[in-house]
DSSP file (Angstrom, degrees, kcal/mol; ACC not computed):
  #  RESIDUE AA STRUCTURE BP1 BP2  ACC     N-H-->O    O-->H-N    N-H-->O    O-->H-N    TCO  KAPPA ALPHA  PHI   PSI    X-CA   Y-CA   Z-CA
    1    1 A X              0   0    0      0, 0.0     2,-0.0     0, 0.0   110,-0.0   0.000 360.0 360.0 360.0 126.7    0.0    0.0    0.0
    2    2 A X        -     0   0    0      1,-0.1     2,-0.1     2,-0.0   109,-0.0  -0.291 360.0-102.2 -78.0 165.5    1.5    3.3   -1.0
    3    3 A X        -     0   0    0      1,-0.1    -1,-0.1    -2,-0.0   111,-0.1  -0.333  36.6-106.1 -77.1 170.8    1.6    6.5    1.1
    4    4 A X        +     0   0    0     -2,-0.1    -1,-0.1     2,-0.1    -2,-0.0   0.560  67.5 143.7 -78.2  -7.1   -1.0    9.2    0.4
    5    5 A X        -     0   0    0    151,-0.1     2,-0.6     1,-0.1   151,-0.2  -0.022  38.7-152.8 -43.7 123.2    1.6   11.5   -1.3
    6    6 A X  E     -a  156   0A   0    149,-4.1   151,-2.9   148,-0.1    71,-0.3  -0.900  14.1-137.5-101.0 116.3    0.1   13.4   -4.2
    7    7 A X  E     +ab 157  77A   0     69,-2.4    71,-2.5    -2,-0.6     2,-0.3  -0.482  34.2 156.2 -73.3 141.5    2.7   14.4   -6.8
    8    8 A X        -     0   0    0    149,-2.0     2,-0.3    69,-0.2    71,-0.1  -0.966  16.8-178.9-152.4 168.5    2.7   17.8   -8.3
    9    9 A X    >   -     0   0    0     -2,-0.3     3,-1.7    69,-0.3     4,-0.2  -0.937  49.9 -86.0-157.9 176.2    4.9   20.4   -9.9
   10   10 A X  G >  S+     0   0    0      1,-0.3     3,-1.1    -2,-0.3   131,-0.1   0.762 122.1  61.5 -65.7 -23.8    4.6   23.9  -11.3
   11   11 A X  G 3  S+     0   0    0      1,-0.2    -1,-0.3    21,-0.1    22,-0.0   0.699 100.4  55.5 -71.5 -17.5    3.4   22.6  -14.7
   12   12 A X  G <  S+     0   0    0     -3,-1.7    68,-1.8    66,-0.1     2,-0.6   0.376  94.1  78.8 -96.1   3.8    0.4   21.0  -13.1
   13   13 A X  E <   -c   80   0A   0     -3,-1.1     2,-0.5    66,-0.2    68,-0.2  -0.960  63.9-167.3-114.4 117.6   -0.7   24.3  -11.5
   14   14 A X  E     -c   81   0A   0     66,-2.9    68,-2.3    -2,-0.6     2,-0.3  -0.911   6.9-178.2-108.9 128.5   -2.6   26.6  -13.9
   15   15 A X  E     +     0   0A   0     -2,-0.5    68,-0.1    66,-0.2   124,-0.1  -0.921  63.0  19.5-124.4 151.7   -3.2   30.2  -12.9
   16   16 A X  E    S+     0   0A   0     -2,-0.3     2,-0.3    66,-0.3    67,-0.2   0.884  86.0 165.6  63.4  40.9   -5.1   33.0  -14.7
   17   17 A X  E     -c   83   0A   0     65,-2.3    67,-3.2    -3,-0.2    68,-0.7  -0.689  31.9-157.2 -98.0 141.3   -6.9   30.5  -16.9
   18   18 A X        -     0   0    0     -2,-0.3     2,-0.3    65,-0.2    68,-0.1  -0.974  19.4-177.2-110.0 127.7   -9.9   31.1  -19.1
   19   19 A X        -     0   0    0     -2,-0.5     3,-0.1    66,-0.4    66,-0.0  -0.935  30.9-138.3-125.6 148.6  -11.8   27.9  -19.9
   20   20 A X  S    S-     0   0    0     -2,-0.3     2,-0.3     1,-0.2    -1,-0.1   0.869  80.1 -32.7 -70.0 -38.1  -14.9   27.4  -22.1
   21   21 A X  S  > S-     0   0    0     66,-0.1     4,-1.9     1,-0.1    -1,-0.2  -0.930  75.6 -72.3-166.6-175.9  -16.5   25.1  -19.7
   22   22 A X  H  > S+     0   0    0     66,-0.6     4,-2.5    -2,-0.3     5,-0.2   0.910 126.1  51.8 -61.5 -44.7  -16.0   22.4  -17.0
   23   23 A X  H  > S+     0   0    0      1,-0.2     4,-2.8     2,-0.2    -1,-0.2   0.911 106.7  54.8 -60.3 -41.8  -14.9   19.8  -19.5
   24   24 A X  H  > S+     0   0    0      1,-0.2     4,-2.3     2,-0.2    -1,-0.2   0.943 111.4  42.7 -57.0 -50.7  -12.4   22.1  -21.1
   25   25 A X  H  X S+     0   0    0     -4,-1.9     4,-2.3     1,-0.2    -1,-0.2   0.889 113.4  52.2 -69.9 -35.8  -10.6   22.8  -17.8
   26   26 A X  H  X S+     0   0    0     -4,-2.5     4,-2.5     1,-0.2    -1,-0.2   0.928 111.4  48.0 -62.3 -43.6  -10.7   19.2  -16.7
   27   27 A X  H  X S+     0   0    0     -4,-2.8     4,-2.5    -5,-0.2    -2,-0.2   0.902 110.4  50.9 -63.6 -39.9   -9.2   18.1  -20.0
   28   28 A X  H  X S+     0   0    0     -4,-2.3     4,-1.6    -5,-0.2    -1,-0.2   0.914 112.5  46.4 -65.3 -42.5   -6.5   20.8  -19.7
   29   29 A X  H  X S+     0   0    0     -4,-2.3     4,-2.0     1,-0.2    -1,-0.2   0.902 112.4  50.6 -65.5 -40.3   -5.6   19.6  -16.2
   30   30 A X  H  X S+     0   0    0     -4,-2.5     4,-2.7     1,-0.2    -2,-0.2   0.872 104.3  58.5 -65.4 -37.5   -5.6   16.0  -17.3
   31   31 A X  H  X S+     0   0    0     -4,-2.5     4,-2.3     1,-0.2    -1,-0.2   0.921 107.3  47.6 -57.0 -43.0   -3.3   16.9  -20.2
   32   32 A X  H  X S+     0   0    0     -4,-1.6     4,-1.4     1,-0.2    -2,-0.2   0.928 111.8  49.3 -64.6 -44.4   -0.7   18.1  -17.7
   33   33 A X  H  <>S+     0   0    0     -4,-2.0     5,-2.7     1,-0.2     6,-0.6   0.866 110.9  50.7 -63.8 -36.1   -1.1   15.0  -15.6
   34   34 A X  H ><5S+     0   0    0     -4,-2.7     3,-1.9     1,-0.2    -1,-0.2   0.900 105.7  55.1 -67.6 -40.3   -0.7   12.9  -18.6
   35   35 A X  H 3<5S+     0   0    0     -4,-2.3    -1,-0.2     1,-0.3    -2,-0.2   0.812 107.8  50.8 -61.9 -28.3    2.5   14.7  -19.7
   36   36 A X  T 3<5S-     0   0    0     -4,-1.4    -1,-0.3    -5,-0.1    -2,-0.2   0.273 117.5-115.7 -91.7  10.5    3.9   13.9  -16.2
   37   37 A X  T < 5S+     0   0    0     -3,-1.9    -3,-0.2     2,-0.1    -2,-0.1   0.829  81.0 123.4  59.1  34.8    3.0   10.2  -16.7
   38   38 A X  S   <S+     0   0    0     -5,-2.7    36,-2.8    -6,-0.1    37,-1.9   0.709  70.1  27.1 -93.4 -23.8    0.5   10.3  -13.8
   39   39 A X  B     -I   73   0B   0     -6,-0.6     2,-0.2    34,-0.3    34,-0.2  -0.916  64.7-133.9-138.0 161.6   -2.5    9.1  -15.8
   40   40 A X    >>  -     0   0    0     32,-2.5     3,-1.9    -2,-0.3     4,-0.7  -0.698  43.2 -99.1-103.2 164.3   -3.5    7.0  -18.8
   41   41 A X  H >> S+     0   0    0      1,-0.3     4,-1.4    -2,-0.2     3,-0.7   0.824 119.9  66.9 -54.2 -32.6   -6.1    8.2  -21.4
   42   42 A X  H 3> S+     0   0    0      1,-0.2     4,-2.6     2,-0.2    -1,-0.3   0.790  89.9  66.1 -61.5 -25.7   -8.8    6.1  -19.7
   43   43 A X  H <> S+     0   0    0     -3,-1.9     4,-2.9    29,-0.4    -1,-0.2   0.929 100.1  49.6 -58.4 -46.0   -8.5    8.4  -16.7
   44   44 A X  H <X S+     0   0    0     -3,-0.7     4,-2.5    -4,-0.7     5,-0.2   0.944 112.8  45.5 -61.3 -49.8   -9.9   11.4  -18.7
   45   45 A X  H  X S+     0   0    0     -4,-1.4     4,-2.1     1,-0.2    -1,-0.2   0.922 115.8  46.5 -60.4 -46.3  -12.8    9.4  -20.0
   46   46 A X  H  X S+     0   0    0     -4,-2.6     4,-2.7     1,-0.2    -1,-0.2   0.898 111.9  51.9 -64.8 -40.2  -13.7    8.0  -16.6
   47   47 A X  H  X S+     0   0    0     -4,-2.9     4,-2.4    -5,-0.2    -2,-0.2   0.930 110.2  46.9 -62.2 -47.4  -13.3   11.4  -14.9
   48   48 A X  H  X S+     0   0    0     -4,-2.5     4,-1.4     1,-0.2    -1,-0.2   0.891 114.4  47.9 -64.9 -39.0  -15.7   13.1  -17.3
   49   49 A X  H  X S+     0   0    0     -4,-2.1     4,-1.7    -5,-0.2    -1,-0.2   0.922 111.9  49.5 -66.3 -43.0  -18.2   10.3  -17.0
   50   50 A X  H  X S+     0   0    0     -4,-2.7     4,-3.8     1,-0.2    -2,-0.2   0.893 106.7  55.4 -61.9 -40.3  -18.0   10.4  -13.2
   51   51 A X  H  < S+     0   0    0     -4,-2.4    -1,-0.2     1,-0.2    -2,-0.2   0.854 106.2  52.1 -63.2 -34.1  -18.4   14.2  -13.1
   52   52 A X  H  < S+     0   0    0     -4,-1.4     3,-0.3    -5,-0.2    -1,-0.2   0.905 120.0  33.6 -67.0 -40.1  -21.7   13.8  -15.1
   53   53 A X  H  < S+     0   0    0     -4,-1.7     2,-0.3     1,-0.2    -2,-0.2   0.865 134.9  23.9 -83.7 -38.3  -23.0   11.3  -12.6
   54   54 A X  S  < S-     0   0    0     -4,-3.8    -1,-0.2    -5,-0.2    -2,-0.1  -0.716  83.8-157.8-129.8  79.9  -21.4   12.6   -9.4
   55   55 A X        -     0   0    0     -2,-0.3    38,-0.3    -3,-0.3    -3,-0.1  -0.182   7.3-156.1 -63.1 154.9  -20.7   16.3   -9.9
   56   56 A X        +     0   0    0     36,-0.1    10,-1.1    34,-0.1     2,-0.2   0.197  43.5 129.4-120.3  14.7  -18.1   17.9   -7.7
   57   57 A X  E     -Ed  65  91A   0     33,-2.4    35,-3.4     8,-0.2     2,-0.4  -0.519  36.1-166.8 -71.7 137.2  -18.9   21.6   -7.6
   58   58 A X  E     -E   64   0A   0      6,-3.2     6,-2.1    -2,-0.2     2,-1.8  -0.995  22.2-138.7-129.6 128.9  -19.1   23.1   -4.1
   59   59 A X        +     0   0    0     -2,-0.4     4,-0.2     4,-0.2     6,-0.1  -0.349  49.8 150.5 -82.9  58.1  -20.6   26.5   -3.3
   60   60 A X        -     0   0    0     -2,-1.8     3,-0.2     2,-0.3    67,-0.1  -0.119  69.7 -77.8 -77.7-177.9  -17.8   27.5   -0.8
   61   61 A X  S    S+     0   0    0     65,-0.4     2,-0.6     1,-0.3    66,-0.1   0.900 136.6  27.1 -50.1 -48.1  -16.7   31.1   -0.2
   62   62 A X  S    S-     0   0    0     64,-0.2    -1,-0.3    -4,-0.0    -2,-0.3  -0.976 110.8-117.1-108.8 110.6  -14.7   30.9   -3.4
   63   63 A X        -     0   0    0     -2,-0.6    39,-2.8    37,-0.2    40,-1.7  -0.188  43.6-179.8 -55.5 136.6  -16.7   28.3   -5.4
   64   64 A X  E     -Ef  58 103A   0     -6,-2.1    -6,-3.2    37,-0.2     2,-0.3  -0.795  25.1-149.8-131.3 168.4  -14.7   25.2   -6.2
   65   65 A X  E     -Ef  57 104A   0     38,-1.5    40,-3.0    -8,-0.3    -8,-0.2  -0.984   3.5-166.0-137.1 145.1  -14.8   21.8   -8.0
   66   66 A X        -     0   0    0    -10,-1.1    40,-0.2    -2,-0.3    38,-0.1  -0.486  12.3-177.5-129.3  63.6  -12.8   18.8   -6.9
   67   67 A X        +     0   0    0     -2,-0.1    40,-1.6    39,-0.0     2,-0.3  -0.368  17.8 156.7 -62.5 139.8  -13.0   16.2   -9.8
   68   68 A X  E     +g  107   0A   0     38,-0.2     2,-0.3   -21,-0.2    40,-0.2  -0.988  13.8 156.2-161.8 154.6  -11.2   13.0   -8.9
   69   69 A X  E     -g  108   0A   0     38,-1.0    40,-0.9    -2,-0.3   -22,-0.1  -0.952  33.1-139.8-171.1 165.3  -11.1    9.3   -9.7
   70   70 A X    >   +     0   0    0     -2,-0.3     3,-2.2    38,-0.2   -27,-0.1   0.643  64.7 111.8-109.2 -21.6   -8.7    6.4   -9.5
   71   71 A X  T 3  S+     0   0    0      1,-0.3   -24,-0.1   -28,-0.1     3,-0.1  -0.323  93.4   4.8 -57.2 128.1   -9.4    4.7  -12.8
   72   72 A X  T 3  S+     0   0    0      1,-0.2   -32,-2.5   -33,-0.1     2,-0.6   0.598  91.3 143.8  74.7  11.6   -6.3    5.0  -15.1
   73   73 A X  B <   +I   39   0B   0     -3,-2.2   -34,-0.3   -34,-0.2    -1,-0.2  -0.766  23.3 176.3 -87.1 118.8   -4.2    6.7  -12.4
   74   74 A X  S    S+     0   0    0    -36,-2.8     2,-0.3    -2,-0.6   -35,-0.2   0.748  73.9  16.3 -90.1 -28.9   -0.6    5.6  -12.7
   75   75 A X  S    S-     0   0    0    -37,-1.9    -1,-0.3   -68,-0.0    33,-0.1  -0.975  88.2-107.9-148.6 126.8    0.8    7.8   -9.9
   76   76 A X        +     0   0    0     -2,-0.3   -69,-2.4    -3,-0.1     2,-0.3  -0.337  54.9 168.3 -58.3 135.1   -1.2    9.7   -7.2
   77   77 A X  E     -bH   7 108A   0     31,-2.1    31,-1.5   -71,-0.3     2,-0.4  -0.935  33.6-142.6-149.6 165.7   -1.2   13.4   -8.2
   78   78 A X  E     + H   0 107A   0    -71,-2.5     2,-0.3    -2,-0.3   -69,-0.3  -0.999  22.9 166.0-134.4 133.3   -2.6   16.8   -7.5
   79   79 A X  E     - H   0 106A   0     27,-3.0    27,-3.0    -2,-0.4     2,-0.3  -0.970   8.2-179.1-139.6 154.3   -3.3   19.5  -10.1
   80   80 A X  E     -cH  13 105A   0    -68,-1.8   -66,-2.9    -2,-0.3     2,-0.4  -0.990  15.5-149.8-153.7 164.2   -5.3   22.7   -9.9
   81   81 A X  E     -cH  14 104A   0     23,-2.1    23,-2.4    -2,-0.3     2,-0.6  -0.999   7.7-152.8-136.7 137.7   -6.5   25.7  -11.9
   82   82 A X  E     - H   0 103A   0    -68,-2.3   -65,-2.3    -2,-0.4     2,-0.4  -0.963  28.7-146.5-104.9 117.1   -7.3   29.3  -10.8
   83   83 A X  E     -c   17   0A   0     19,-3.1   -65,-0.2    -2,-0.6     3,-0.1  -0.708  16.6-154.8 -94.8 133.5   -9.9   30.5  -13.3
   84   84 A X  E    S+     0   0A   0    -67,-3.2     2,-0.4    -2,-0.4   -66,-0.2   0.875  91.9  25.9 -67.9 -38.4  -10.1   34.1  -14.5
   85   85 A X  E    S-     0   0A   0    -68,-0.7   -66,-0.4    -3,-0.1    -1,-0.2  -0.976  97.7-106.6-126.0 141.8  -13.7   33.7  -15.3
   86   86 A X  E     -     0   0A   0     -2,-0.4     2,-0.4    -3,-0.1    16,-0.2  -0.256  26.5-157.6 -68.6 152.8  -16.0   31.1  -13.6
   87   87 A X  E     - H   0 101A   0     14,-1.6    14,-2.8    12,-0.1     2,-0.4  -0.967  25.3-108.2-125.1 147.5  -17.2   27.9  -15.3
   88   88 A X  E     + H   0 100A   0     -2,-0.4   -66,-0.6    12,-0.2     2,-0.4  -0.615  35.3 178.4 -81.4 125.9  -20.3   26.0  -14.3
   89   89 A X  E     - H   0  99A   0     10,-2.4    10,-3.0    -2,-0.4     3,-0.0  -0.917  39.7 -98.4-115.5 147.1  -19.8   22.6  -12.6
   90   90 A X  E     - H   0  98A   0     -2,-0.4   -33,-2.4     8,-0.2     2,-0.4  -0.392  46.8-106.7 -60.7 146.6  -22.7   20.5  -11.4
   91   91 A X  E >   -dH  57  94A   0      6,-2.4     3,-1.8     3,-0.7   -36,-0.2  -0.637  27.2-118.4 -83.7 127.6  -23.3   20.9   -7.7
   92   92 A X  T 3  S+     0   0    0    -35,-3.4   -33,-0.2    -2,-0.4   -36,-0.1  -0.442 102.9  16.6 -60.9 129.5  -22.2   18.1   -5.4
   93   93 A X  T 3  S+     0   0    0    -38,-0.3    -1,-0.3    -2,-0.2     2,-0.1   0.177 129.9  51.0  91.7 -18.4  -25.4   16.9   -3.6
   94   94 A X  E X   - H   0  91A   0     -3,-1.8     3,-2.5     3,-0.1    -3,-0.7  -0.572  59.7-178.6-149.3  81.6  -27.8   18.5   -6.1
   95   95 A X  E 3  S+     0   0A   0      1,-0.3    -3,-0.1    -5,-0.2    -1,-0.1   0.634  80.8  67.0 -60.0 -14.4  -26.9   17.7   -9.8
   96   96 A X  E 3  S+     0   0A   0     -6,-0.1    -1,-0.3    -5,-0.1     2,-0.2   0.675  96.7  66.9 -78.8 -16.6  -29.8   19.9  -11.0
   97   97 A X  E <  S-     0   0A   0     -3,-2.5    -6,-2.4    -6,-0.2     2,-0.3  -0.668  73.4-146.1 -99.2 158.4  -27.9   22.9   -9.7
   98   98 A X  E     - H   0  90A   0     -8,-0.3     2,-0.5    -2,-0.2    -8,-0.2  -0.874   2.5-145.5-120.6 158.9  -24.6   24.4  -10.9
   99   99 A X  E     - H   0  89A   0    -10,-3.0   -10,-2.4    -2,-0.3     2,-1.4  -0.991  18.1-133.0-121.3 126.6  -21.8   26.1   -9.2
  100  100 A X  E     - H   0  88A   0     -2,-0.5   -37,-0.2   -12,-0.2   -12,-0.2  -0.676  38.5-153.1 -79.9  93.2  -19.9   29.0  -10.9
  101  101 A X  E     + H   0  87A   0    -14,-2.8   -14,-1.6    -2,-1.4   -37,-0.2  -0.454  34.6 171.3 -82.4 138.6  -16.5   27.7  -10.1
  102  102 A X  E    S+     0   0A   0    -39,-2.8   -19,-3.1     1,-0.3     2,-0.4   0.597  72.9  44.8-115.0 -22.8  -13.3   29.7   -9.7
  103  103 A X  E     -fH  64  82A   0    -40,-1.7   -38,-1.5   -21,-0.2     2,-0.5  -0.989  63.7-167.6-123.9 133.3  -10.9   27.1   -8.3
  104  104 A X  E     -fH  65  81A   0    -23,-2.4   -23,-2.1    -2,-0.4     2,-0.6  -0.981   1.0-168.7-122.9 122.1  -10.6   23.5   -9.7
  105  105 A X  E     - H   0  80A   0    -40,-3.0     2,-0.5    -2,-0.5   -25,-0.2  -0.937   9.6-173.9-110.8 112.1   -8.7   20.9   -7.7
  106  106 A X  E     + H   0  79A   0    -27,-3.0   -27,-3.0    -2,-0.6     2,-0.3  -0.902   9.7 165.8-106.3 132.1   -8.1   17.7   -9.7
  107  107 A X  E     -gH  68  78A   0    -40,-1.6   -38,-1.0    -2,-0.5     2,-0.4  -0.992  20.0-161.7-142.6 156.7   -6.5   14.7   -8.1
  108  108 A X  E     -gH  69  77A   0    -31,-1.5   -31,-2.1    -2,-0.3     2,-0.4  -0.987   7.3-161.8-132.6 143.8   -6.0   11.1   -8.9
  109  109 A X        -     0   0    0    -40,-0.9   -36,-0.2    -2,-0.4     3,-0.1  -0.993  14.9-153.8-129.6 130.2   -5.2    8.3   -6.4
  110  110 A X  S    S+     0   0    0     -2,-0.4     2,-0.6     1,-0.2    -1,-0.1   0.819  93.1  49.1 -71.9 -29.6   -3.8    4.9   -7.3
  111  111 A X  S >  S-     0   0    0      1,-0.1     3,-2.2  -107,-0.0     4,-0.2  -0.912  72.7-160.2-112.1 105.4   -5.3    3.3   -4.2
  112  112 A X  G >  S+     0   0    0     -2,-0.6     3,-1.7     1,-0.3     4,-0.4   0.698  83.6  77.4 -61.3 -17.8   -9.0    4.3   -3.8
  113  113 A X  G 3  S+     0   0    0      1,-0.3     4,-0.3     2,-0.1    -1,-0.3   0.716  91.7  55.5 -64.2 -16.8   -8.9    3.4   -0.1
  114  114 A X  G <> S+     0   0    0     -3,-2.2     4,-2.2     1,-0.2    -1,-0.3   0.548  80.7  92.6 -89.4  -7.5   -7.1    6.7    0.4
  115  115 A X  H <> S+     0   0    0     -3,-1.7     4,-2.7     1,-0.2     5,-0.2   0.893  84.2  49.4 -56.1 -45.1   -9.8    8.9   -1.3
  116  116 A X  H  > S+     0   0    0     -4,-0.4     4,-2.3    -3,-0.2    -1,-0.2   0.908 111.1  49.4 -64.0 -41.9  -11.7    9.6    1.9
  117  117 A X  H  > S+     0   0    0     -4,-0.3     4,-2.0     2,-0.2    -1,-0.2   0.896 112.8  47.5 -64.2 -39.9   -8.6   10.7    3.8
  118  118 A X  H  X S+     0   0    0     -4,-2.2     4,-2.6     2,-0.2    -2,-0.2   0.933 112.5  48.6 -66.8 -45.9   -7.5   13.0    0.9
  119  119 A X  H  X S+     0   0    0     -4,-2.7     4,-2.6    -5,-0.2    -2,-0.2   0.889 110.0  52.7 -63.2 -37.8  -11.0   14.5    0.7
  120  120 A X  H  X S+     0   0    0     -4,-2.3     4,-1.4    -5,-0.2    -1,-0.2   0.917 109.1  49.2 -61.5 -44.0  -11.1   15.1    4.5
  121  121 A X  H  X S+     0   0    0     -4,-2.0     4,-0.9     1,-0.2     3,-0.3   0.930 113.4  46.6 -62.4 -45.0   -7.7   16.9    4.2
  122  122 A X  H >X S+     0   0    0     -4,-2.6     4,-2.4     1,-0.2     3,-0.7   0.893 105.2  60.5 -63.9 -38.8   -9.0   19.1    1.4
  123  123 A X  H 3X S+     0   0    0     -4,-2.6     4,-1.5     1,-0.3    -1,-0.2   0.837  97.3  59.5 -63.9 -29.7  -12.3   19.8    3.2
  124  124 A X  H 3< S+     0   0    0     -4,-1.4    -1,-0.3    -3,-0.3     4,-0.2   0.887 110.1  42.8 -61.0 -37.9  -10.4   21.4    6.1
  125  125 A X  H X< S+     0   0    0     -4,-0.9     3,-1.5    -3,-0.7     7,-0.3   0.910 110.4  55.2 -72.1 -44.0   -9.0   23.9    3.6
  126  126 A X  H 3< S+     0   0    0     -4,-2.4   -65,-0.4     1,-0.3    -2,-0.2   0.744 100.0  60.9 -65.1 -24.8  -12.3   24.5    1.8
  127  127 A X  T 3< S+     0   0    0     -4,-1.5     2,-0.9    -5,-0.2    -1,-0.3   0.599  88.3  80.7 -79.5 -11.0  -14.1   25.4    5.0
  128  128 A X    <>  -     0   0    0     -3,-1.5     4,-2.4    -4,-0.2     3,-0.3  -0.822  59.6-169.6-101.4 100.9  -11.8   28.4    5.6
  129  129 A X  H  > S+     0   0    0     -2,-0.9     4,-2.8     1,-0.2     5,-0.2   0.851  86.6  57.7 -59.4 -35.1  -13.0   31.3    3.5
  130  130 A X  H  > S+     0   0    0      1,-0.2     4,-1.9     2,-0.2    -1,-0.2   0.921 109.3  44.1 -61.3 -43.8   -9.8   33.3    4.3
  131  131 A X  H  > S+     0   0    0     -3,-0.3     4,-2.7     2,-0.2    -2,-0.2   0.906 113.0  52.4 -65.7 -41.9   -7.6   30.5    2.9
  132  132 A X  H  X S+     0   0    0     -4,-2.4     4,-2.2    -7,-0.3    -2,-0.2   0.924 110.4  46.9 -62.9 -43.3   -9.9   30.1   -0.1
  133  133 A X  H  X S+     0   0    0     -4,-2.8     4,-1.3     1,-0.2    -1,-0.2   0.885 111.4  52.5 -64.6 -37.2   -9.7   33.8   -0.9
  134  134 A X  H  X S+     0   0    0     -4,-1.9     4,-0.8    -5,-0.2     3,-0.3   0.925 109.0  49.0 -63.4 -45.0   -5.9   33.7   -0.5
  135  135 A X  H >< S+     0   0    0     -4,-2.7     3,-0.9     1,-0.2    -2,-0.2   0.908 108.1  54.9 -61.3 -40.3   -5.7   30.8   -3.0
  136  136 A X  H 3< S+     0   0    0     -4,-2.2    -1,-0.2     1,-0.2    -2,-0.2   0.824 106.5  52.1 -64.1 -29.7   -7.8   32.6   -5.5
  137  137 A X  H 3< S+     0   0    0     -4,-1.3     2,-0.3    -3,-0.3    -1,-0.2   0.638  83.1 104.0 -83.3 -15.4   -5.5   35.6   -5.4
  138  138 A X    <<  +     0   0    0     -3,-0.9     3,-0.0    -4,-0.8   -56,-0.0  -0.533  42.0 176.5 -72.6 128.3   -2.3   33.6   -6.1
  139  139 A X        +     0   0    0     -2,-0.3     2,-0.4  -124,-0.1  -124,-0.1   0.329  54.1  73.5-117.3   6.3   -1.2   34.2   -9.6
  140  140 A X     >  -     0   0    0      1,-0.1     4,-2.2  -126,-0.1     3,-0.3  -0.984  69.0-141.3-124.9 128.5    2.1   32.2   -9.8
  141  141 A X  H  > S+     0   0    0     -2,-0.4     4,-2.7     1,-0.2     5,-0.2   0.869 103.3  54.6 -54.5 -38.9    2.3   28.4   -9.9
  142  142 A X  H  > S+     0   0    0      1,-0.2     4,-2.1     2,-0.2    -1,-0.2   0.921 109.7  46.3 -61.8 -43.2    5.4   28.4   -7.7
  143  143 A X  H  > S+     0   0    0     -3,-0.3     4,-2.2     2,-0.2    -1,-0.2   0.865 111.7  52.4 -66.3 -36.0    3.6   30.4   -5.0
  144  144 A X  H  X S+     0   0    0     -4,-2.2     4,-3.0     2,-0.2     5,-0.2   0.919 108.3  50.0 -65.8 -44.2    0.6   28.2   -5.3
  145  145 A X  H  X S+     0   0    0     -4,-2.7     4,-2.6     1,-0.2     5,-0.2   0.929 110.4  50.3 -61.2 -43.2    2.7   25.1   -4.8
  146  146 A X  H  X S+     0   0    0     -4,-2.1     4,-1.9     2,-0.2    -1,-0.2   0.928 113.6  45.3 -59.1 -46.5    4.3   26.6   -1.8
  147  147 A X  H  X S+     0   0    0     -4,-2.2     4,-1.9     1,-0.2    -2,-0.2   0.908 113.5  49.1 -64.5 -44.2    0.9   27.5   -0.3
  148  148 A X  H  X S+     0   0    0     -4,-3.0     4,-3.4     1,-0.2     5,-0.3   0.866 108.9  53.0 -65.9 -36.5   -0.6   24.1   -1.1
  149  149 A X  H  X S+     0   0    0     -4,-2.6     4,-1.8    -5,-0.2    -1,-0.2   0.897 108.8  50.4 -64.0 -39.8    2.4   22.3    0.5
  150  150 A X  H  < S+     0   0    0     -4,-1.9    -2,-0.2    -5,-0.2    -1,-0.2   0.894 118.1  39.4 -62.9 -39.3    1.9   24.4    3.6
  151  151 A X  H  < S+     0   0    0     -4,-1.9    -2,-0.2     1,-0.1    -1,-0.2   0.853 124.7  34.7 -79.8 -38.1   -1.8   23.4    3.7
  152  152 A X  H >< S+     0   0    0     -4,-3.4     3,-2.2     1,-0.2    -3,-0.2   0.610  84.2 180.0 -94.7 -13.5   -1.5   19.8    2.6
  153  153 A X  G >< S+     0   0    0     -4,-1.8     3,-1.9    -5,-0.3    -1,-0.2  -0.213  70.8   5.2  52.1-126.4    1.7   19.0    4.4
  154  154 A X  G 3  S+     0   0    0      1,-0.3    -1,-0.3  -149,-0.1  -148,-0.1   0.626 119.8  75.5 -66.7 -12.1    2.9   15.4    3.8
  155  155 A X  G <  S+     0   0    0     -3,-2.2  -149,-4.1  -150,-0.2     2,-0.5   0.760  89.5  67.3 -68.1 -23.7    0.0   14.8    1.4
  156  156 A X  E <   -a    6   0A   0     -3,-1.9     2,-0.5  -151,-0.2  -149,-0.2  -0.869  63.0-169.0-108.7 129.6    1.8   16.8   -1.3
  157  157 A X  E      a    7   0A   0   -151,-2.9  -149,-2.0    -2,-0.5    -3,-0.0  -0.970 360.0 360.0-116.1 126.3    5.1   15.6   -2.9
  158  158 A X              0   0    0     -2,-0.5  -148,-0.1  -151,-0.2    -1,-0.1   0.365 360.0 360.0-110.2 360.0    6.9   18.1   -5.1
């Protein structure tokens, strides 16, 4: 059983991004993860299908989405985007509603038994509006990695 460490680097952090829609930003984040050999193409297909059935938009202080899946994941990873203009994600818990999302946190885990622990760690961050606003204001991938390492501690591997 692997540790929970989620690999990331500055290429996997997108800031100041304009996306056409939720699928566009998820594909762009997946492209980065694929370039880093973290996922196989099946990950993208499975992620998009999962998002349709189980949307991940959350109406937090700064609205977010947390798409995630383990299918096709070769290496546990974390990627994210800070959007210049919001895109609509289906709302977690109410798929008939949408959330105009500004931050997208994408992760994949090779061992699905760790998913709950990772989501719990993320939820501590999402509940703090001050932190969420701070994340939204960061415009450099290097600064974002530093802040996420501070927040996620041993969960993040750079």
